[in-house]
MIDOSE-1310 file (N, C-alpha, C; in nm, 2 decimals, decimal comma, always signed):
residues 233
vdpa	-0,89/-0,60/+0,62/-0,86/-0,55/+0,76/-0,71/-0,50/+0,76; -0,69/-0,40/+0,84/-0,56/-0,35/+0,87/-0,53/-0,35/+1,02; -0,48/-0,46/+1,07/-0,46/-0,46/+1,22/-0,37/-0,35/+1,28; -0,28/-0,30/+1,20/-0,19/-0,20/+1,25/-0,26/-0,08/+1,29
tdla	-0,37/-0,04/+1,23/-0,44/+0,08/+1,26/-0,58/+0,05/+1,32; -0,62/-0,08/+1,33/-0,75/-0,12/+1,37/-0,86/-0,06/+1,29; -0,84/-0,07/+1,15/-0,94/-0,03/+1,06/-0,97/-0,14/+0,96; -1,09/-0,13/+0,91/-1,14/-0,23/+0,82/-1,23/-0,17/+0,72
vlkv	-1,24/-0,23/+0,60/-1,34/-0,18/+0,50/-1,45/-0,29/+0,49; -1,57/-0,24/+0,50/-1,69/-0,33/+0,50/-1,77/-0,31/+0,37; -1,82/-0,41/+0,31/-1,91/-0,40/+0,20/-2,06/-0,40/+0,25; -2,14/-0,30/+0,22/-2,28/-0,30/+0,27/-2,37/-0,32/+0,15
dakg	-2,45/-0,42/+0,16/-2,55/-0,44/+0,05/-2,67/-0,36/+0,07; -2,66/-0,23/+0,02/-2,77/-0,14/+0,04/-2,77/-0,04/-0,08; -2,88/+0,02/-0,11/-2,89/+0,12/-0,21/-2,95/+0,25/-0,15; -2,92/+0,36/-0,23/-2,97/+0,49/-0,19/-2,90/+0,55/-0,07
lhav	-2,78/+0,50/-0,04/-2,70/+0,56/+0,07/-2,62/+0,68/+0,01; -2,61/+0,78/+0,10/-2,53/+0,90/+0,06/-2,40/+0,90/+0,13; -2,29/+0,91/+0,06/-2,16/+0,91/+0,12/-2,12/+1,04/+0,18; -2,07/+1,03/+0,30/-2,02/+1,16/+0,37/-1,88/+1,19/+0,32
kfad	-1,84/+1,31/+0,33/-1,72/+1,36/+0,28/-1,61/+1,35/+0,39; -1,49/+1,33/+0,35/-1,38/+1,33/+0,45/-1,33/+1,48/+0,46; -1,30/+1,52/+0,58/-1,23/+1,65/+0,61/-1,08/+1,62/+0,60; -1,00/+1,73/+0,59/-0,86/+1,72/+0,59/-0,81/+1,73/+0,74
sdsa	-0,78/+1,62/+0,80/-0,75/+1,62/+0,94/-0,62/+1,69/+0,97; -0,53/+1,71/+0,87/-0,41/+1,78/+0,90/-0,44/+1,93/+0,91; -0,55/+1,98/+0,85/-0,58/+2,12/+0,86/-0,67/+2,15/+0,98; -0,72/+2,05/+1,05/-0,80/+2,07/+1,17/-0,73/+2,15/+1,27
rvge	-0,80/+2,23/+1,34/-0,74/+2,32/+1,45/-0,79/+2,27/+1,59; -0,69/+2,26/+1,68/-0,72/+2,23/+1,82/-0,81/+2,34/+1,87; -0,92/+2,29/+1,93/-1,02/+2,39/+1,99/-1,14/+2,40/+1,91; -1,14/+2,35/+1,78/-1,26/+2,36/+1,70/-1,37/+2,25/+1,75
wvia	-1,49/+2,28/+1,72/-1,60/+2,20/+1,77/-1,61/+2,07/+1,68; -1,64/+1,96/+1,75/-1,65/+1,83/+1,68/-1,77/+1,76/+1,74; -1,82/+1,66/+1,67/-1,94/+1,58/+1,71/-1,91/+1,44/+1,69; -1,93/+1,35/+1,79/-1,91/+1,21/+1,78/-2,05/+1,14/+1,76
igsp	-2,06/+1,05/+1,67/-2,18/+0,98/+1,64/-2,16/+0,83/+1,65; -2,25/+0,76/+1,72/-2,24/+0,62/+1,74/-2,35/+0,56/+1,81; -2,33/+0,44/+1,87/-2,44/+0,37/+1,94/-2,38/+0,33/+2,08; -2,34/+0,42/+2,17/-2,29/+0,38/+2,29/-2,39/+0,30/+2,38
fgld	-2,34/+0,19/+2,43/-2,42/+0,10/+2,51/-2,55/+0,06/+2,44; -2,54/+0,05/+2,30/-2,66/+0,01/+2,22/-2,76/+0,12/+2,20; -2,73/+0,24/+2,24/-2,83/+0,35/+2,22/-2,80/+0,41/+2,08; -2,88/+0,37/+1,98/-2,86/+0,40/+1,84/-2,87/+0,55/+1,82
ytit	-2,78/+0,60/+1,72/-2,79/+0,74/+1,67/-2,76/+0,84/+1,78; -2,67/+0,81/+1,87/-2,64/+0,90/+1,97/-2,53/+1,01/+1,92; -2,56/+1,13/+1,96/-2,46/+1,24/+1,92/-2,41/+1,30/+2,05; -2,28/+1,32/+2,05/-2,22/+1,39/+2,16/-2,13/+1,50/+2,11
agvl	-2,12/+1,61/+2,17/-2,04/+1,73/+2,12/-1,92/+1,76/+2,21; -1,82/+1,82/+2,15/-1,70/+1,86/+2,23/-1,61/+1,94/+2,14; -1,48/+1,94/+2,17/-1,38/+2,01/+2,09/-1,27/+1,91/+2,06; -1,20/+1,95/+1,96/-1,07/+1,88/+1,92/-0,97/+1,92/+2,03
sakg	-0,93/+1,83/+2,11/-0,85/+1,86/+2,23/-0,70/+1,86/+2,19; -0,66/+1,77/+2,10/-0,52/+1,76/+2,06/-0,51/+1,68/+1,94; -0,39/+1,69/+1,87/-0,36/+1,61/+1,75/-0,23/+1,53/+1,77; -0,22/+1,42/+1,69/-0,09/+1,35/+1,69/-0,06/+1,27/+1,82
rngm	-0,16/+1,23/+1,89/-0,14/+1,15/+2,02/-0,09/+1,01/+1,98; +0,01/+0,96/+2,05/+0,06/+0,82/+2,03/+0,11/+0,77/+2,16; +0,17/+0,65/+2,15/+0,23/+0,59/+2,27/+0,12/+0,53/+2,36; +0,00/+0,51/+2,31/-0,10/+0,44/+2,40/-0,08/+0,29/+2,41
gane	-0,01/+0,23/+2,31/+0,01/+0,09/+2,32/-0,11/+0,01/+2,27; -0,21/+0,08/+2,21/-0,32/+0,00/+2,16/-0,30/-0,06/+2,02; -0,23/+0,02/+1,93/-0,21/-0,03/+1,80/-0,07/+0,00/+1,75; -0,02/-0,07/+1,65/+0,11/-0,05/+1,60/+0,13/+0,09/+1,54
iedy	+0,03/+0,14/+1,47/+0,04/+0,27/+1,41/-0,06/+0,36/+1,49; -0,01/+0,46/+1,56/-0,09/+0,55/+1,64/-0,06/+0,69/+1,61; -0,17/+0,76/+1,57/-0,16/+0,91/+1,54/-0,30/+0,97/+1,56; -0,34/+0,97/+1,69/-0,48/+0,99/+1,72/-0,51/+1,14/+1,73
lqtd	-0,64/+1,17/+1,70/-0,70/+1,29/+1,74/-0,76/+1,27/+1,88; -0,74/+1,37/+1,97/-0,80/+1,36/+2,10/-0,92/+1,45/+2,11; -1,03/+1,41/+2,18/-1,15/+1,49/+2,19/-1,21/+1,47/+2,32; -1,29/+1,57/+2,37/-1,37/+1,55/+2,49/-1,51/+1,53/+2,46
asin	-1,54/+1,51/+2,33/-1,68/+1,47/+2,29/-1,69/+1,33/+2,35; -1,80/+1,30/+2,42/-1,81/+1,18/+2,50/-1,81/+1,06/+2,41; -1,72/+0,96/+2,43/-1,71/+0,84/+2,36/-1,72/+0,72/+2,46; -1,81/+0,63/+2,43/-1,83/+0,51/+2,52/-1,83/+0,39/+2,44
pgns	-1,83/+0,27/+2,50/-1,83/+0,14/+2,43/-1,96/+0,14/+2,34; -1,93/+0,12/+2,21/-2,04/+0,13/+2,11/-2,02/+0,24/+2,01; -1,94/+0,34/+2,06/-1,91/+0,45/+1,96/-1,80/+0,42/+1,87; -1,72/+0,32/+1,90/-1,61/+0,28/+1,81/-1,65/+0,25/+1,67
ggpl	-1,58/+0,31/+1,57/-1,62/+0,29/+1,43/-1,71/+0,40/+1,39; -1,77/+0,48/+1,48/-1,85/+0,59/+1,44/-1,77/+0,71/+1,40; -1,83/+0,80/+1,33/-1,75/+0,92/+1,28/-1,74/+1,03/+1,39; -1,62/+1,10/+1,38/-1,61/+1,22/+1,45/-1,61/+1,33/+1,34
vnlq	-1,71/+1,41/+1,35/-1,73/+1,51/+1,24/-1,72/+1,65/+1,28; -1,68/+1,74/+1,19/-1,67/+1,88/+1,22/-1,81/+1,95/+1,19; -1,81/+2,08/+1,21/-1,94/+2,15/+1,20/-1,99/+2,16/+1,05; -1,91/+2,12/+0,96/-1,95/+2,11/+0,82/-2,01/+1,98/+0,78
gevl	-2,01/+1,89/+0,88/-2,06/+1,75/+0,86/-1,97/+1,66/+0,79; -1,84/+1,70/+0,78/-1,73/+1,62/+0,72/-1,67/+1,53/+0,83; -1,63/+1,41/+0,78/-1,57/+1,31/+0,88/-1,42/+1,35/+0,90; -1,40/+1,39/+1,03/-1,26/+1,43/+1,07/-1,18/+1,31/+1,12
gvnt	-1,26/+1,21/+1,17/-1,19/+1,09/+1,22/-1,28/+0,98/+1,25; -1,22/+0,86/+1,28/-1,30/+0,74/+1,32/-1,28/+0,72/+1,47; -1,39/+0,73/+1,54/-1,38/+0,70/+1,69/-1,33/+0,56/+1,71; -1,23/+0,56/+1,81/-1,17/+0,43/+1,82/-1,15/+0,38/+1,97
miig	-1,13/+0,47/+2,06/-1,10/+0,42/+2,20/-1,11/+0,54/+2,30; -1,12/+0,50/+2,43/-1,12/+0,59/+2,54/-1,01/+0,55/+2,64; -0,98/+0,64/+2,73/-0,90/+0,60/+2,85/-1,01/+0,57/+2,96; -1,01/+0,44/+3,00/-1,12/+0,40/+3,08/-1,13/+0,47/+3,22
hasg	-1,02/+0,50/+3,28/-1,03/+0,56/+3,41/-1,04/+0,72/+3,41; -1,05/+0,77/+3,28/-1,06/+0,92/+3,27/-1,19/+0,96/+3,22; -1,22/+1,09/+3,23/-1,35/+1,14/+3,18/-1,31/+1,25/+3,08; -1,38/+1,24/+2,96/-1,36/+1,34/+2,86/-1,23/+1,33/+2,78
igfa	-1,18/+1,20/+2,78/-1,06/+1,18/+2,70/-1,09/+1,06/+2,60; -1,12/+1,10/+2,48/-1,14/+0,99/+2,38/-1,05/+1,02/+2,26; -1,04/+0,91/+2,17/-0,95/+0,92/+2,06/-1,01/+0,88/+1,93; -0,97/+0,94/+1,82/-1,02/+0,90/+1,69/-0,90/+0,89/+1,59
ipsn	-0,91/+0,80/+1,50/-0,81/+0,78/+1,39/-0,84/+0,90/+1,29; -0,73/+0,98/+1,26/-0,75/+1,09/+1,17/-0,81/+1,05/+1,03; -0,89/+1,14/+0,97/-0,95/+1,10/+0,85/-0,85/+1,08/+0,74; -0,74/+1,15/+0,74/-0,64/+1,14/+0,63/-0,57/+1,00/+0,64
lark	-0,55/+0,95/+0,76/-0,50/+0,81/+0,77/-0,60/+0,71/+0,74; -0,73/+0,73/+0,78/-0,83/+0,63/+0,75/-0,86/+0,62/+0,60; -0,86/+0,74/+0,54/-0,89/+0,74/+0,39/-0,78/+0,67/+0,32; -0,65/+0,69/+0,36/-0,54/+0,63/+0,29/-0,54/+0,48/+0,31
vgle	-0,57/+0,43/+0,43/-0,58/+0,29/+0,46/-0,70/+0,23/+0,38; -0,81/+0,29/+0,38/-0,93/+0,24/+0,31/-0,90/+0,22/+0,16; -0,84/+0,32/+0,10/-0,81/+0,32/-0,04/-0,72/+0,20/-0,08; -0,62/+0,18/+0,01/-0,52/+0,07/-0,02/-0,59/-0,06/+0,00
llks	-0,68/-0,08/+0,10/-0,75/-0,20/+0,12/-0,84/-0,23/+0,00; -0,91/-0,13/-0,05/-0,99/-0,15/-0,16/-0,91/-0,19/-0,29; -0,79/-0,14/-0,30/-0,71/-0,16/-0,42/-0,65/-0,30/-0,42; -0,59/-0,33/-0,30/-0,51/-0,46/-0,30/-0,55/-0,56/-0,19
gdvs	-0,63/-0,51/-0,10/-0,67/-0,61/+0,01/-0,58/-0,60/+0,13; -0,47/-0,53/+0,12/-0,38/-0,51/+0,24/-0,31/-0,37/+0,23; -0,23/-0,34/+0,33/-0,17/-0,21/+0,33/-0,02/-0,23/+0,34; +0,05/-0,17/+0,25/+0,20/-0,17/+0,25/+0,25/-0,04/+0,30
rawi	+0,34/-0,04/+0,40/+0,39/+0,08/+0,46/+0,54/+0,10/+0,44; +0,58/+0,22/+0,43/+0,72/+0,25/+0,42/+0,79/+0,24/+0,56; +0,92/+0,21/+0,55/+0,99/+0,19/+0,67/+1,14/+0,22/+0,65; +1,20/+0,29/+0,74/+1,35/+0,32/+0,72/+1,44/+0,24/+0,82
gvsy	+1,38/+0,19/+0,92/+1,46/+0,10/+1,01/+1,55/+0,17/+1,11; +1,48/+0,26/+1,19/+1,55/+0,32/+1,30/+1,45/+0,32/+1,42; +1,50/+0,32/+1,54/+1,42/+0,36/+1,66/+1,48/+0,49/+1,71; +1,40/+0,56/+1,78/+1,43/+0,70/+1,82/+1,38/+0,73/+1,96
qelt	+1,43/+0,85/+2,01/+1,37/+0,90/+2,13/+1,36/+1,05/+2,12; +1,29/+1,11/+2,20/+1,27/+1,26/+2,20/+1,40/+1,33/+2,24; +1,43/+1,44/+2,17/+1,55/+1,52/+2,20/+1,52/+1,61/+2,32; +1,54/+1,57/+2,44/+1,51/+1,65/+2,56/+1,63/+1,75/+2,57
pela	+1,60/+1,86/+2,65/+1,71/+1,96/+2,67/+1,84/+1,89/+2,73; +1,82/+1,79/+2,82/+1,93/+1,73/+2,88/+2,01/+1,65/+2,77; +1,94/+1,58/+2,68/+2,01/+1,51/+2,58/+2,08/+1,60/+2,48; +2,01/+1,71/+2,45/+2,07/+1,81/+2,36/+2,20/+1,87/+2,42
ssfg	+2,20/+1,89/+2,55/+2,32/+1,94/+2,61/+2,43/+1,84/+2,61; +2,40/+1,71/+2,63/+2,50/+1,61/+2,63/+2,56/+1,59/+2,49; +2,48/+1,62/+2,38/+2,53/+1,61/+2,25/+2,59/+1,74/+2,20; +2,59/+1,84/+2,28/+2,65/+1,97/+2,25/+2,58/+2,05/+2,14
vqrt	+2,44/+2,04/+2,14/+2,36/+2,11/+2,05/+2,27/+2,20/+2,12; +2,23/+2,31/+2,06/+2,14/+2,41/+2,12/+1,99/+2,38/+2,10; +1,96/+2,31/+2,00/+1,82/+2,29/+1,96/+1,76/+2,18/+2,04; +1,63/+2,18/+2,06/+1,56/+2,07/+2,13/+1,45/+2,02/+2,04
rgal	+1,46/+2,04/+1,91/+1,37/+1,99/+1,81/+1,44/+1,88/+1,73; +1,37/+1,77/+1,70/+1,43/+1,67/+1,62/+1,41/+1,53/+1,69; +1,44/+1,43/+1,62/+1,43/+1,29/+1,67/+1,57/+1,23/+1,68; +1,61/+1,19/+1,80/+1,74/+1,14/+1,83/+1,74/+0,99/+1,80
vnev	+1,82/+0,95/+1,70/+1,83/+0,80/+1,66/+1,91/+0,73/+1,77; +1,84/+0,63/+1,83/+1,91/+0,55/+1,93/+1,95/+0,41/+1,89; +1,89/+0,37/+1,77/+1,93/+0,24/+1,72/+1,90/+0,23/+1,57; +1,99/+0,17/+1,49/+1,97/+0,16/+1,35/+1,97/+0,01/+1,32
vpng	+1,86/-0,04/+1,26/+1,84/-0,18/+1,23/+1,95/-0,22/+1,13; +2,03/-0,32/+1,16/+2,14/-0,37/+1,07/+2,08/-0,41/+0,93; +2,15/-0,36/+0,83/+2,11/-0,39/+0,69/+1,98/-0,33/+0,65; +1,92/-0,24/+0,73/+1,80/-0,18/+0,70/+1,82/-0,06/+0,61
paak	+1,72/+0,01/+0,56/+1,73/+0,12/+0,47/+1,82/+0,23/+0,53; +1,80/+0,27/+0,66/+1,87/+0,37/+0,72/+2,02/+0,34/+0,73; +2,05/+0,21/+0,77/+2,19/+0,17/+0,78/+2,26/+0,17/+0,65; +2,19/+0,13/+0,54/+2,25/+0,14/+0,41/+2,28/+0,28/+0,36
aglr	+2,20/+0,37/+0,41/+2,21/+0,52/+0,38/+2,32/+0,59/+0,46; +2,36/+0,52/+0,57/+2,47/+0,58/+0,65/+2,42/+0,65/+0,78; +2,30/+0,63/+0,81/+2,25/+0,69/+0,94/+2,32/+0,61/+1,06; +2,34/+0,68/+1,16/+2,41/+0,62/+1,28/+2,33/+0,66/+1,41
sgdi	+2,36/+0,57/+1,51/+2,30/+0,60/+1,64/+2,37/+0,73/+1,69; +2,28/+0,82/+1,74/+2,33/+0,95/+1,79/+2,30/+1,06/+1,69; +2,27/+1,03/+1,56/+2,22/+1,13/+1,47/+2,09/+1,19/+1,51; +2,08/+1,32/+1,49/+1,95/+1,39/+1,52/+1,88/+1,42/+1,38
ildi	+1,77/+1,36/+1,36/+1,70/+1,38/+1,23/+1,62/+1,51/+1,24; +1,65/+1,60/+1,15/+1,59/+1,74/+1,15/+1,47/+1,75/+1,06; +1,48/+1,69/+0,94/+1,36/+1,69/+0,85/+1,37/+1,58/+0,75; +1,26/+1,55/+0,69/+1,24/+1,44/+0,58/+1,17/+1,51/+0,47
qgre	+1,24/+1,51/+0,35/+1,18/+1,57/+0,23/+1,14/+1,72/+0,26; +1,22/+1,79/+0,34/+1,18/+1,93/+0,37/+1,08/+1,94/+0,48; +1,02/+1,83/+0,53/+0,92/+1,84/+0,63/+0,99/+1,83/+0,77; +0,97/+1,94/+0,85/+1,04/+1,95/+0,97/+1,00/+1,84/+1,07
vkeg	+1,10/+1,78/+1,14/+1,08/+1,68/+1,24/+1,10/+1,75/+1,38; +0,99/+1,79/+1,44/+1,00/+1,86/+1,57/+1,01/+1,77/+1,68; +0,95/+1,65/+1,67/+0,96/+1,55/+1,77/+0,94/+1,41/+1,71; +0,96/+1,31/+1,79/+0,96/+1,17/+1,73/+0,84/+1,13/+1,65
kdll	+0,72/+1,17/+1,69/+0,60/+1,13/+1,62/+0,60/+1,20/+1,48; +0,67/+1,31/+1,46/+0,68/+1,37/+1,33/+0,76/+1,28/+1,23; +0,85/+1,21/+1,28/+0,94/+1,12/+1,20/+0,85/+1,01/+1,15; +0,77/+0,94/+1,24/+0,68/+0,84/+1,20/+0,58/+0,88/+1,10
ravl	+0,52/+1,00/+1,12/+0,42/+1,05/+1,03/+0,48/+1,08/+0,90; +0,60/+1,14/+0,89/+0,66/+1,17/+0,77/+0,70/+1,05/+0,68; +0,75/+0,95/+0,74/+0,79/+0,83/+0,67/+0,66/+0,76/+0,61; +0,55/+0,76/+0,69/+0,43/+0,69/+0,64/+0,36/+0,76/+0,53
lypv	+0,40/+0,88/+0,50/+0,34/+0,96/+0,39/+0,39/+0,90/+0,26; +0,50/+0,83/+0,25/+0,56/+0,79/+0,13/+0,55/+0,64/+0,10; +0,55/+0,60/-0,03/+0,54/+0,46/-0,06/+0,67/+0,38/-0,04; +0,66/+0,25/-0,04/+0,77/+0,17/-0,04/+0,86/+0,19/-0,16
gekl	+0,99/+0,20/-0,15/+1,08/+0,22/-0,26/+1,11/+0,36/-0,30; +1,05/+0,46/-0,22/+1,07/+0,60/-0,24/+1,21/+0,64/-0,18; +1,27/+0,73/-0,26/+1,40/+0,79/-0,21/+1,37/+0,91/-0,13; +1,41/+0,92/-0,01/+1,38/+1,03/+0,08/+1,51/+1,10/+0,12
sisv	+1,50/+1,24/+0,10/+1,61/+1,32/+0,15/+1,60/+1,35/+0,30; +1,70/+1,31/+0,38/+1,69/+1,33/+0,52/+1,80/+1,42/+0,57; +1,77/+1,52/+0,64/+1,87/+1,61/+0,70/+1,89/+1,57/+0,85; +2,02/+1,55/+0,88/+2,06/+1,51/+1,01/+2,17/+1,60/+1,07
lrdg	+2,17/+1,60/+1,20/+2,28/+1,67/+1,27/+2,37/+1,57/+1,33; +2,50/+1,57/+1,29/+2,59/+1,47/+1,34/+2,72/+1,54/+1,39; +2,75/+1,53/+1,52/+2,87/+1,59/+1,58/+2,86/+1,74/+1,55; +2,74/+1,80/+1,56/+2,72/+1,94/+1,54/+2,71/+1,99/+1,40
qaqk	+2,73/+1,90/+1,30/+2,73/+1,94/+1,16/+2,61/+1,89/+1,09; +2,55/+1,97/+1,01/+2,43/+1,93/+0,93/+2,48/+1,85/+0,81; +2,41/+1,74/+0,78/+2,44/+1,65/+0,67/+2,31/+1,61/+0,60; +2,32/+1,58/+0,47/+2,20/+1,53/+0,39/+2,23/+1,39/+0,35
ltvt	+2,13/+1,30/+0,38/+2,14/+1,16/+0,34/+2,02/+1,12/+0,26; +2,04/+1,02/+0,17/+1,92/+0,97/+0,10/+1,89/+0,83/+0,14; +1,77/+0,81/+0,18/+1,73/+0,68/+0,23/+1,62/+0,63/+0,13; +1,63/+0,50/+0,09/+1,53/+0,44/+0,01/+1,44/+0,35/+0,10
taer	+1,31/+0,38/+0,11/+1,23/+0,31/+0,20/+1,21/+0,17/+0,16; +1,19/+0,08/+0,26/+1,16/-0,06/+0,24/+1,02/-0,08/+0,30; +0,97/-0,20/+0,28/+0,83/-0,23/+0,34/+0,85/-0,26/+0,49; +0,76/-0,20/+0,56/+0,76/-0,21/+0,71/+0,73/-0,36/+0,75
pdsr	+0,82/-0,42/+0,83/+0,79/-0,55/+0,88/+0,67/-0,55/+0,98; +0,62/-0,67/+1,00/+0,50/-0,68/+1,08/+0,53/-0,66/+1,23; +0,65/-0,69/+1,27/+0,69/-0,67/+1,41/+0,71/-0,53/+1,44; +0,73/-0,49/+1,57/+0,75/-0,35/+1,61/+0,90/-0,33/+1,64
eana	+0,98/-0,39/+1,55/+1,12/-0,37/+1,58/+1,18/-0,23/+1,56; +1,10/-0,15/+1,49/+1,14/-0,01/+1,47/+1,02/+0,08/+1,48; +1,02/+0,18/+1,57/+0,90/+0,26/+1,59/+0,90/+0,39/+1,50; +0,98/+0,39/+1,40/+0,98/+0,50/+1,30/+0,91/+0,46/+1,17
g	+0,85/+0,34/+1,17/+0,78/+0,30/+1,04/+0,87/+0,25/+0,94
């Protein structure tokens, strides 16, 4: 079990089963057709159709690691754990939750995240995640103006965990993280996603904007603590 993502690997004692293929959730396009399969309210083998409404949704407060696909394919209690598939029959995500007071707003864990978690659980029984030890906020136009920068893309560091990887690398509160390993950080969730791509102990090249000047720093990732003391993983 991986509580941080609300995923688990189950062993099924059965023969003659055909494995479905995973899609590349990073390549999925907003607006493409998707199908949710599950047993809502105990109604076995129910299929509902819709579109991929959005990618990279977070901030729901449901799990520690959030990077959801949003869909308007109808998801109800009993659909959780069922697949969200594309029109090629590939698993694009794992249906996980809905917003109870809304209609047509459901969420699925992306296939790339689910596959990575599943493989680690099979290999070692748990999931080890990279962590750099910063908390951040979005770089709004108002904040950009107060820092004297023209751009509104990036993650603004508002706290650096003492003695954490970022602190040891020289990151400071007020730095604006622009990219990690050449991967652009357009907003805060891109920072979390980028860090989680790499293993513990990896050296990451991070570009930051400090006092209007671009700088390159190297951060060696550590293992993410269980607590939510840093929302950048």
